[in-house]
C-alpha positions in Angstrom: 100.2 169.0 53.6 97.7 169.5 50.5 95.5 166.5 49.5 97.5 166.6 46.1 100.5 165.9 47.9 99.6 163.4 50.1 98.4 161.7 47.1 101.6 161.7 45.7 103.2 160.8 48.7 100.5 157.7 48.8 101.7 156.8 45.2 105.3 156.8 46.1 104.8 154.3 49.0 102.0 152.1 46.8 105.2 152.2 44.1 107.8 151.2 46.0 109.3 147.8 46.1 108.8 145.3 49.1 111.4 144.4 51.0 113.1 141.2 50.2 112.7 138.6 52.3 115.0 137.1 53.7 116.0 133.3 52.3 114.8 130.7 54.7 117.8 128.9 55.6 117.9 125.0 55.5 118.1 123.2 58.9 121.6 122.1 60.0 122.3 118.5 61.1 123.2 118.6 64.9 127.1 118.0 64.7 126.9 115.6 68.2 124.3 113.1 66.5 126.9 110.6 67.0 127.5 111.2 70.7 124.0 111.9 71.6 123.3 108.1 69.9 124.9 106.7 72.9 122.5 107.8 75.6 119.6 106.2 73.6 118.7 109.2 71.7 117.6 109.2 67.9 117.4 111.9 65.5 114.5 112.9 64.0 113.9 115.3 60.9 110.6 117.1 60.3 109.7 120.1 58.0 111.4 122.6 60.7 114.2 120.9 61.2 115.8 118.5 63.8 115.0 116.9 67.2 116.4 113.9 69.4 114.1 111.4 70.7 114.1 108.6 73.4 111.6 105.9 73.8 111.1 103.5 76.8 108.5 101.0 77.4 107.3 99.6 80.7 105.3 96.4 81.5 102.2 96.9 83.1 103.6 95.5 86.3 106.4 97.7 86.3 106.7 99.2 90.2 107.5 102.5 90.9 108.2 102.6 94.4 105.0 101.0 95.8 103.0 101.6 93.4 102.3 99.1 90.2 102.0 101.1 87.2 99.2 98.9 85.6 97.1 99.6 88.7 95.7 102.9 86.7 93.2 100.9 85.1 91.7 99.5 88.3 91.8 103.2 89.7 90.0 104.7 86.4 87.7 102.0 86.5 86.6 102.6 90.3 86.1 106.2 89.4 83.7 105.2 86.9 81.7 103.5 89.5 81.4 106.2 91.9 78.2 108.2 92.5 80.0 111.4 93.7 82.2 113.9 92.0 85.4 115.2 92.0 88.5 116.8 89.7 90.3 113.5 89.5 86.8 111.8 88.3 87.5 110.8 84.4 84.4 110.4 82.6 85.1 110.4 79.2 87.2 107.9 77.5 90.2 110.3 77.0 93.9 109.7 76.0 95.5 110.7 79.3 98.9 111.9 79.5 101.4 112.4 82.1 103.6 115.3 81.2 106.8 116.9 82.4 109.3 119.5 81.1 112.8 120.8 81.7 113.8 124.3 81.2 116.8 126.5 80.9 115.1 129.0 83.1 111.9 129.8 85.4 110.7 132.1 83.2 111.1 135.1 80.3 111.6 135.2 76.5 115.3 133.6 77.4 113.9 130.8 79.0 113.2 127.8 76.7 112.0 124.5 77.4 115.1 121.9 75.9 113.6 118.6 77.0 109.9 117.5 77.3 108.6 114.1 78.1 105.0 112.2 77.8 104.0 109.0 78.9 101.1 107.1 77.9 99.2 104.2 78.5 99.3 101.5 75.5 97.4 98.5 75.1 99.6 96.3 77.0 102.1 98.6 78.2 103.4 102.2 79.1 105.7 104.2 76.5 107.5 107.2 77.4 108.7 109.6 74.9 111.1 112.8 75.3 112.3 115.0 73.1 115.2 116.9 73.3 116.0 120.3 71.2 119.6 120.0 70.0 119.9 123.7 70.0 117.7 127.1 70.3 117.6 127.4 66.4 115.7 124.0 66.1 113.0 125.0 68.8 110.1 124.7 66.0 111.4 121.3 64.8 111.4 120.2 68.8 107.8 121.7 69.8 106.2 120.2 66.6 107.5 116.8 67.0 106.0 116.3 70.4 102.4 116.3 69.1 100.9 118.2 71.4 99.1 120.4 68.9 97.1 117.2 68.8 96.1 117.0 72.0 92.6 118.6 72.2 91.2 115.7 73.0 93.6 114.8 76.0 93.7 114.7 79.7 97.0 116.2 80.8 98.6 115.2 84.1 101.1 117.3 85.6 103.1 118.4 88.8 102.5 122.2 89.0 102.4 122.1 85.0 99.0 124.0 85.0 100.7 126.9 86.8 104.3 126.5 85.3 105.4 124.0 82.6 102.0 125.0 80.3 102.3 128.3 80.6 105.4 128.4 79.7 105.0 125.8 76.7 102.3 128.1 75.5 104.8 131.1 75.7 107.3 129.2 73.4 104.7 128.2 71.1 103.9 131.8 70.5 107.1 132.7 69.2 106.3 130.3 66.0 102.7 131.0 65.6 102.9 131.7 62.0 104.6 128.5 61.5 103.2 125.7 64.0 99.9 124.6 64.2 97.8 125.9 67.4 98.7 125.0 70.9 95.3 123.5 72.2 93.6 124.0 75.6 93.1 120.7 77.0 91.9 119.6 80.5 94.5 119.1 82.8 94.8 117.4 85.9 97.6 119.4 87.9 98.5 116.8 90.8 100.2 119.6 92.8 97.0 120.9 93.7 96.0 117.9 94.7 98.9 116.7 96.8 97.9 120.5 98.7 94.5 119.8 99.3 95.3 116.4 101.0 98.6 116.6 102.7 98.2 120.4 103.7 99.9 120.6 107.3 100.9 117.3 107.2 104.1 117.6 105.1 106.6 120.6 105.7 107.3 120.8 101.6 105.3 119.5 98.7 108.5 119.3 96.2 107.8 116.1 94.1 111.1 114.0 95.2 109.4 114.5 99.3 106.3 113.2 98.1 107.8 110.3 96.5 109.9 109.2 99.7 106.7 109.9 102.1 104.1 108.9 100.2 105.1 106.8 97.0 107.7 104.7 98.8 110.4 105.7 96.3 113.7 107.3 97.2 115.9 108.7 94.0 119.2 107.2 93.6 121.7 108.9 90.6 119.5 111.6 90.3 121.0 115.0 89.2 120.1 118.2 91.4 117.4 120.6 89.6 119.2 123.8 89.8 122.4 121.9 87.8 120.3 120.8 84.9 120.2 124.0 82.6 123.8 123.9 83.0 124.4 120.6 82.2 122.0 121.0 78.8 124.1 124.2 77.9 127.2 122.3 78.0 125.9 119.4 76.5 124.9 121.3 73.3 128.2 123.1 73.2 130.5 120.2 73.8 128.2 117.4 73.0 129.3 115.2 75.8 126.5 113.4 76.7 127.0 112.0 80.3 125.4 114.6 82.1 122.6 114.5 79.5 121.4 111.1 80.1 121.3 112.1 83.9 118.7 114.9 82.8 116.9 112.1 81.3 116.2 110.1 84.2 115.4 113.1 86.3 112.8 113.8 83.6 112.0 109.7 83.7 111.3 109.5 87.3 109.1 112.9 87.5 106.9 111.6 85.0 106.5 108.0 86.6 105.7 109.7 89.6 102.9 111.3 88.4 101.2 108.1 87.6 102.1 106.4 90.8 100.9 110.1 92.6 97.8 109.6 90.9 96.8 106.1 91.8 98.0 106.8 95.4 95.8 110.1 95.4 93.1 108.6 94.0 92.6 105.5 96.3 92.8 107.6 99.3 89.8 109.5 97.8 87.7 106.6 97.0 88.4 103.9 99.5 91.7 103.8 101.6 90.6 104.6 105.3 93.5 103.1 107.0 96.6 104.1 105.9 96.9 107.8 106.2 96.8 110.4 109.6 93.8 112.0 110.6 94.7 115.1 109.3 95.0 113.8 105.6 91.8 112.5 106.1 90.1 115.3 107.8 92.0 117.3 104.7 90.1 115.1 101.9 86.7 115.5 104.1 87.2 119.3 103.6 87.9 118.8 99.7 84.9 116.8 99.4 82.8 119.8 101.3 84.2 122.2 98.9 83.0 120.5 96.3 79.7 120.4 97.7 79.7 116.3 97.8 79.1 116.4 101.7 77.9 113.1 102.0 81.0 111.8 100.8 82.5 114.8 103.0 81.0 113.2 106.2 82.1 109.7 105.5 85.2 111.1 105.7 84.8 113.5 108.8 83.0 110.7 110.7 85.5 108.2 110.1 88.3 110.8 111.9 86.0 112.0 114.8 86.6 108.2 116.0 89.7 109.5 117.2 89.4 111.8 120.4 91.4 114.8 121.3 93.0 117.1 119.2 93.6 114.3 116.2 90.0 114.7 115.9 88.8 118.4 116.6 89.3 119.7 113.1 87.1 117.0 111.5 84.6 117.5 114.6 84.4 120.8 113.4 83.5 120.5 109.8 81.3 117.7 110.4 79.5 120.2 112.8 79.0 122.9 110.4 77.7 120.1 108.1 74.9 119.2 110.4 74.4 122.7 111.4 73.8 123.4 107.6 71.1 120.6 107.3 69.1 121.5 110.5 70.4 118.9 112.7 71.2 121.0 115.5 71.6 118.9 118.7 74.4 117.0 117.0 75.9 120.1 115.5 76.2 121.5 119.2 77.9 118.4 120.5 80.5 118.4 117.7 81.5 122.1 118.3 81.6 121.5 122.3 83.9 118.8 121.5 86.0 120.5 119.2 86.1 123.9 120.3 88.9 123.6 123.1 91.0 121.7 121.3 91.2 124.2 118.4 93.7 127.0 118.1 93.3 130.2 116.1 90.8 131.8 113.9 89.1 128.7 113.7 89.1 128.2 117.1 86.9 131.5 117.6 84.7 130.3 114.6 83.6 127.1 116.7 82.5 129.1 119.9 80.9 131.6 117.3 78.6 129.0 116.1 77.9 127.4 119.6 76.7 131.2 120.9 74.7 131.3 117.5 73.1 127.6 118.2 72.3 128.7 122.1 70.8 132.0 120.8 69.2 131.0 118.1 68.1 127.1 118.1 67.7 126.9 122.0 67.0 130.3 122.6 69.3 130.8 125.7 70.8 133.9 125.6 72.9 133.0 129.1 74.9 130.2 127.3 75.2 131.7 124.2 76.8 134.9 126.3 79.3 132.6 127.6 80.3 130.8 124.1 80.7 134.5 123.5 83.3 135.1 126.1 85.3 132.0 125.3 85.2 133.7 121.4 86.6 136.6 123.1 89.6 134.8 124.6 90.2 132.9 121.5 90.1 136.1 119.5 92.9 137.7 121.6 95.2 135.2 121.3 94.6 134.3 117.3 95.2 136.7 114.5 91.4 137.6 113.6 90.3 140.8 111.1 88.8 143.7 113.3 85.7 143.3 112.3 85.3 139.9 113.8 86.0 141.7 117.3 83.7 144.1 116.7 80.9 141.4 115.8 81.8 139.9 119.3 81.5 143.1 121.1 78.3 143.6 119.3 77.1 140.2 120.0 77.8 140.4 123.9 75.8 143.5 124.5 73.0 142.2 122.5 73.3 138.9 124.5 73.7 141.0 127.9 70.3 142.7 127.1 68.5 139.6 126.2 69.7 138.0 129.6 68.5 140.7 131.1 64.8 140.8 129.7 64.5 136.9 130.3 65.7 137.5 134.1 62.5 140.2 134.2 60.1 138.3 132.4 61.2 134.8 134.6 60.8 137.3 137.6 57.3 138.4 136.6 56.0 135.1 136.0 57.0 133.8 139.5 55.1 136.9 141.2 52.1 136.3 139.5 
């Protein structure tokens, strides 16, 4: 195509009239306003459309399970008074938002968030606000009304929300990025991850309802199973009948109240409660603090557990021995590894025997004992799932130690003959 023809083509394109924009439709008032009002929902209107809202106030002495909500203030103050660091420690005076959602599916562009609930600490109470989307055409109004676009300075508490709820919210928000204010990226405390750190291997399941019964002293009654929630919402939108939706609101309410109770319970265990939990939980906490490089606090928990003999304190002894070795306290480390190793199983048992072999070889210059510990490590490795590189290293260590043992024996013989 010639240059002139290209110019003519471009001119023709420039002269084309822009496509007419579709007329913006006026939001339609939901037809089931009267019916949904029966379960405490109020219809709200904003510049994007309509959304249903419900507010619930709780006094500071409100008890959820065996935890009083007002204890949150005590816990926050206790964290401020600590000299060590932890993700649950909130140094700044930031608004706290306990947050949970209900969705029509687990992901994808076809899955909507239809219920969003938050709980906030007010001057003399806690206030929960729940928003329900009347139907998918009102999604922008529903998201905007949550005010989460103003949550930049807030701290968001959730249960698996960092991996699911917030990314899902961000995905739905993106669908309206040309209209809605930008969704911020506030600090988040995902209590699911904290629960895993504290009760790993202590509970078979980490579902929130299980945590409620096992650790918060709360058993749900009249709740609706989670897998039924999407169908209940879709039926309520279609039929207008609110009875099932009331149970979904209650389910969401319990989830959010449990976030407050769980944060208080977990914080107490992480700071001062050394009597109400199992050795396994306190060992997990000690390991968590060690992973955070808070070694003094880690040692306090691990030493507490080592008061117990046998299997219950074995892992704590091992973890404490690792810290003692790192600090150069080799005699104490050696003793702790010796007490721990026979009661451990799996890769950690192999690791304990290897630590003992290294201490005997390098710190105590005793290749014969180091060789014995290496033999125990090889035996443990034969019954555990360990990497081939570890097995190879043990074989090399054994050969080296046998050579060292022979040399030391030869030197000793020469010394005696002189």
